[in-house]
N, C-alpha and C positions, 0 to 999 in steps of 0.2 A: 748967312743962313740963320734964322731964328732958332734958338734952342727949344727942343721939345720939352714941355713942362710935364713932369711925371709925378703922380701921387701914388701912395701905397695904402692899401686897405688891409689891415692885419699886419702887425709888426712883431711876429714871433720869430723863432729861430731861422726859418727858411728865408724870411725877409732880410734879417740882419746878416745871415751867413752867406746868402747868394745874391739876392736881388739888389740890395743897396750898394755893395761894393761894385757889382757889375755895371750898374747905371753910372755910378760915380767915375768909373774908368772911361766913360764916354763923354767926358766933360766938354768936348768940342761939338757934341751933337745934342746932349740932353742934360737936364738938371732936375733933381728931386726937389719939389717946392712944397710938398705937404704930405702928412701922414695922418691916418685915422685908425683908431682902434677902440673897442669897447672899454679896454683898460687904458684910460686916459693917462694915468701915471706912467705906464709903460711907454705909451706914445710920446710923452713929453721927454722921457729919458732918451729914447732913440733920436728924437729930433735934436736934442742938445748934443748928444754924442756925435752925430753925423752932420751937424750944422744945417739942419733942414728948417726953413723959416716958419712953417705953419703947422699947427696941430688942430685936428677937427675931431670932436666927439662923435658927430654924425657925418658919415661919409657923403651924404647928399649935399652937405654944405661945401664940400671940397670940389665936387664935380665941375661947377662953373669956372673954376680957377685953374684947371689942368687940361692938357691935351691927351694924356694917356694915363692909364692906371694899371697897377699890378695888384692882383687879388690873391692874398695868402691867408684866407680865413678857413675855418672848418668847411668840409665839402658841402654840407647842407646849404650854405649860403652862397655858393659859387654862382648859381643861375640867377638868383634874385639880384645880386649886386651887379653881375655882368650885364644883364638886361637893362638895369637902371642906368649904368654908365654909358652903354651904347646909345640908348635913347637920348641921353644928355649930350651926345656928340663926342664921346670920349673913346679913344682906342683902348682895347683891353688885352692884357696878358694875364690869363688866369692859371693859377696853380693846378696841377693835375689832382685827381681826375677831373675831366671837364665838368661833370655834374653827377647827381645820384641816379639819374634815369635818362633814357633816350628822349623822353618827352621834354625834360628840362634842357637837354642839349639842343633840341629842335627850336625851343623858344630863344635860346641864345643865338643860334644861327640866323633865325628870322630877324632878330633885332639888329644883327650885324648887316644883313642885306638891306634892311629898311634905312639904316643910318648911313651906310656906306663906310663904316669905320672898321678897322682891323680887329679881328678876334683871333687870338692865338692861345694855345694851351701849352703850359710849361713842361713838355716832355723832353727834358734836357738830355736824356740818353742819346737822342739823335745827334747831338752836337759833340759827343765824345769823339776823340781822335780815332779810336778803333772803329767806331760806328761809321764815321765819315769814310774811312778807308774801305770798310766792307761795302758801303753803298757804291763807291766808285767801282769796285770789282764787280758788283752785281750789274751795274749799268753797262759795263764794258763786256758783259756776256761771258765772263771767265768760267762761270759754273753752269751756265745755261738756265733752263727753267727750274725753279725750286720744286722739289718733290716732297721731302719730309723735313720739318723744322722742329728742333728740340729746344725748348725755351725753359731755362731754369733760373730762378731767383730765390735761392734757398739760404736761410739763416738758421743756425743751429739753436741759439737761445738769445734772440735779440728782439723781444717784444718792447716797443717804445714805452718807457715808463714815465713819460712826460706828456704834457698837452692832453688832447682828447682822442688820441689814436684808437683807444679801445672802446669808445662810446659809439654804439651802433647808430643811434639817432642822429648824431652830428656828422659821422663819417660814412655811414652806409655799409661798412664792412671793415675787414681787417687787412691781413697780409696781401690779399689779391688786389683790393682797390687802392691800397697804399703803396705797395712795392711791386707786386707782379705786373701791375698796369704798365710800368716803365718798360719791362722786358717784352711784354705783349705788344705794346706800341712799336717798339724798335723792330720786332720781328715782322710785323705787318708792313712797316715802311720799307724794310729791306726786300721784302717779297714783291713790292710794287702794289700793295693794298688790293689783294685779290678779294673776290666776293665770297663771304662765308655762307654756307648753306645749312650746316648742322653743328650743334654744340652738345657736348656731354661734360658734366662736371661733378666733382665731389668736394665738399668742404669739411674741415675738422677743427676742433678746438679742445679736445680732451686734455692735451698736455698742459695748456695754459689754465685749465680749471682744476688742476691738482695742487694740493698744498705743498709747502716747502720748495718754492720755485728757485731754480738756479737760472738767473737772467742777467745778461751782461749789460743791458741797457736800462738800468734803473728798476725800481720796484713798482708792482701793480697788484691790485687786489684780485686774487684768483676766484673769489666768491662772486664777483660782479663782472667777470670777463664774459663778454657777450658777442664777440666777433670771431671771425675765422683766424686761425694761426697757421693753417696748412691747407692748400688747395691744389687739386689736380684738374686738368681740363684737356679735352680733345676737340679740336676744331677741324671740320672738313670743308674744303673750299670748292667752288664751282668748277675750277680748272683741274680738279683732281688732287691737288696738294693737301697735305694734312699737317697740323701743328699739335705737338704734344707739350703741354704747359704744366709746370710744377713750381709752386712758390710757397714760401713759409717764413714766418717769424720764429717759429719754434718747431723743431723736428729732431728726431733721434738719428742724426747723421754724423759722420766723422768731422766734416769741415763745411764751412759756408761754400756755396757754389753760385757763381753768376756767369751765365753764358747764353749766347744764342748760337746754335749750330745748324747750318743749312746744308742739306744734301741735295745736290742738283743733278741734272742729267749729264753734265760734262765735268763736274767737279763739286767740291764742297768747301765750306769755310767755317771757321769758328771766330767769333768776335772778340772774346775775352779769355785768354790772349789771342791775338790775331794769327790765324793759320789759314793757309790756302792748301787744300788737299786735292790732288789730281792724279789721274792715270794717263801718262804720256810716254811715248817713245819706248813702250814695252816695260815701263817702270811705274811704281807707285811713288809719287813725289809729294812731300810735305814741305811747304815753304813757310818760313817765318819772315816777318818784316824787321829788318835791323834798324829802320828809322821810319816813323810815321809823323808827318807834319801836323801842326795844329796846336791849339791852346790846351794846356793840361786841365784847366778849369772850364768845363762845358757851360757854366753859367755866363761866362763872358761872351762867347759867340751867340748864345741864345739871346742875351740882352741886345747885342748889336743887331741881330736879325730883326728883332721886334722894333727897335728904334728906327732902323733903316726902312722897314715896311711902313711905319707911320709917316715917315718923311718922303715916301714914294721912291725910295732908292733901291729896293730889293723885293724879291718874291718870298712869301712865307715858306719856311721850312716845315712848320707844323700847321696844317690847314684844319679848320674846325670840323669839317666833314670827316676827316681821318680820325680825329680825337673822338668824335661821336661813335665811330665804329668800335673803338676800344671800349667805350662805355656800354655799347650794345652787347658786346661779347661778354663783358663782366656780368651784366644783368642776366644774360642767358646761362652762364656758368652757375650763378647762384640759383637761378630758377631750376635748372636741371638737378642740382643737388637736393633741393627741397622736394621736387616731384619724383625723383628717382628715375627719370626718363630723359631721353635726348630732347633738345629743343630745335625744331626746324625753323629756319629763317627764310624770309622772302625779302631780301635786302633790296633787290631791284624794284620791287613793287613799292617799298617804303620810299625810296628815293624819287620815284616817279610821282608819288602822291604829294610830295612836298612842294 
């Protein structure tokens, strides 16, 4: 079997910390042959450190020499680069979120269909051991139809003080589009991707715009802070289920919280840590898993699924249409916050028109 030749566009922390080691762990299937970054010096350092043979200042020059690419740039450039790569006949794994708008997501999906190449989005929470266990429980009908989902990704004082995370033009938003998107995607996936019909949302950033910041993840300028640091959302689905979402980089809470809790007709579960909650035999039973199989690092199975999909050996765990729904809901939450009213969605009509 020929090795899949993989390139990287954007070689910041996520590329070095997750994608490079994960692909290099798949040495029998794939090899990283090139990197591209606007910071050529950084790209050269990464290439030398990880024994990657080629460095490209312009990513277009790299595309003819690779089979697949991993995009780890600021969000603003996801769609542009993904479409160019797909049209060049290159498979794409794009960092989350998929894009800044559903219109951009649609262009990416269309390019994937036209090229016949794989387009996947790096929602790596789906590959976490607990998430895989929860999905298995859901598929086996242990809790029945989901009714109410509580999704929390809360950090007390962890605004990213590096990169461009607080730049609205480049990122499109803050805590929701950067962090909450992971938990929102995981929730929708566990629910079986039901059709959303209405969204209400509120966004805040008062805490991060106050002086004398106490922040555990580096320094940032409170005077120029322009994105959300705390967001709440309520999503109603066609099947009657509802999802309550809260996410933050900065909030006056006691501790960080990260969990997806699903209450169903026959039982319920919590993902982090994993609990199965049921009423059986005249009792209330709360079950914990003493062992959950899987890789401790979700970046590894994520990379393997992408590579295997490119080689025709597996089915995508994260499909682009599902990632588009996450972006659509994020867009609706922001819109609802700005307008002060709920946003009605006609998802089925959108899908039919594509």
